[in-house]
C-alpha positions as CSV (number, residue, x, y, z in Angstrom):
1,M,1.4,9.0,-8.8
2,N,1.6,12.3,-7.2
3,R,2.8,13.1,-3.7
4,V,-0.7,13.2,-2.2
5,V,-1.5,9.7,-3.4
6,R,1.6,8.3,-1.9
7,Q,1.0,10.2,1.4
8,T,-2.5,8.8,1.5
9,V,-1.2,5.3,1.0
10,H,1.3,5.7,3.8
11,E,-1.4,7.0,6.1
12,M,-3.7,4.1,5.2
13,L,-1.0,1.6,6.0
14,H,-0.1,3.3,9.3
15,D,-3.8,3.4,10.3
16,R,-3.9,-0.4,9.7
17,G,-0.9,-1.1,11.9
18,F,1.7,-1.4,9.1
19,H,5.1,0.3,9.0
20,V,6.8,1.0,5.7
21,V,9.8,-1.1,5.2
22,E,10.9,-0.2,1.7
23,T,10.2,2.7,-0.7
24,D,13.3,2.5,-2.8
25,T,11.5,2.4,-6.1
26,V,8.8,4.7,-7.5
27,D,6.5,1.9,-8.4
28,R,6.2,0.0,-5.1
29,I,6.0,0.3,-1.3
30,V,6.5,-2.7,1.0
31,A,5.1,-2.6,4.5
32,S,4.9,-5.0,7.4
33,S,3.1,-5.4,10.6
34,S,4.1,-6.7,14.0
35,S,2.3,-9.9,13.2
36,R,4.7,-10.4,10.2
37,E,2.1,-9.7,7.6
38,R,3.6,-8.1,4.5
39,V,1.8,-5.8,2.1
40,L,3.0,-4.8,-1.4
41,V,1.6,-1.6,-2.8
42,Y,2.3,-1.4,-6.5
43,F,1.8,1.8,-8.5
44,V,0.9,1.4,-12.2
45,Y,1.9,4.4,-14.3
46,D,0.7,3.1,-17.7
47,P,-2.5,4.7,-19.1
48,K,-4.3,1.4,-18.8
49,V,-3.8,-1.6,-16.6
50,S,-3.7,-4.5,-19.1
51,V,-3.4,-8.3,-18.9
52,K,0.2,-7.9,-20.0
53,K,0.9,-5.7,-17.0
54,M,-0.8,-8.1,-14.7
55,K,1.2,-11.0,-16.0
56,S,4.4,-9.1,-15.6
57,L,3.4,-8.3,-12.0
58,R,2.6,-12.0,-11.4
59,D,6.0,-13.0,-12.8
60,M,7.7,-10.4,-10.6
61,L,5.9,-11.8,-7.5
62,D,6.7,-15.3,-8.5
63,D,10.4,-14.4,-8.7
64,D,10.3,-12.6,-5.3
65,P,11.0,-15.0,-2.4
66,T,9.0,-12.7,0.0
67,K,5.5,-13.8,0.5
68,Y,3.0,-11.0,0.8
69,T,-0.4,-11.3,2.5
70,C,-1.9,-8.5,0.5
71,L,-1.3,-6.7,-2.8
72,I,-2.7,-3.2,-3.3
73,L,-2.8,-2.1,-6.9
74,V,-2.9,1.7,-7.4
75,Y,-3.5,2.9,-10.9
76,K,-4.1,6.2,-12.4
77,A,-6.6,5.8,-15.2
78,T,-8.4,2.6,-16.1
79,I,-8.1,-1.2,-15.9
80,T,-9.2,-3.3,-18.8
81,S,-12.0,-5.8,-18.4
82,F,-9.6,-8.5,-19.4
83,A,-7.2,-7.5,-16.7
84,K,-10.1,-7.6,-14.2
85,Q,-10.9,-11.0,-15.4
86,F,-7.3,-12.1,-15.1
87,I,-7.2,-10.9,-11.5
88,A,-10.4,-12.8,-10.7
89,T,-9.3,-16.0,-12.2
90,D,-5.6,-16.0,-11.4
91,V,-5.6,-14.4,-8.0
92,N,-4.2,-17.5,-6.4
93,D,-1.3,-17.6,-8.8
94,L,-0.2,-14.1,-7.5
95,N,1.2,-15.6,-4.3
96,V,-0.6,-12.9,-2.3
């Protein structure tokens, strides 16, 4: 994602009372609030967000001991209808 998108995400998080904790990687931002809520912003650089990508994201979250209260998925182009369906049916499995 370009610099403007990342800046907008930072501003959005700040406006909602979150401060950025971690931006070590290009594909994610972790933020937390004073009430200990944690948000993961995940950037998808693939041309399409597929079910395979969503499953790998779910696996990554399952392996992460941190519990997030919210997941924000930022993607550049499109998301497949099957990926949307996966999100709708498996949202509880994402530990978000």
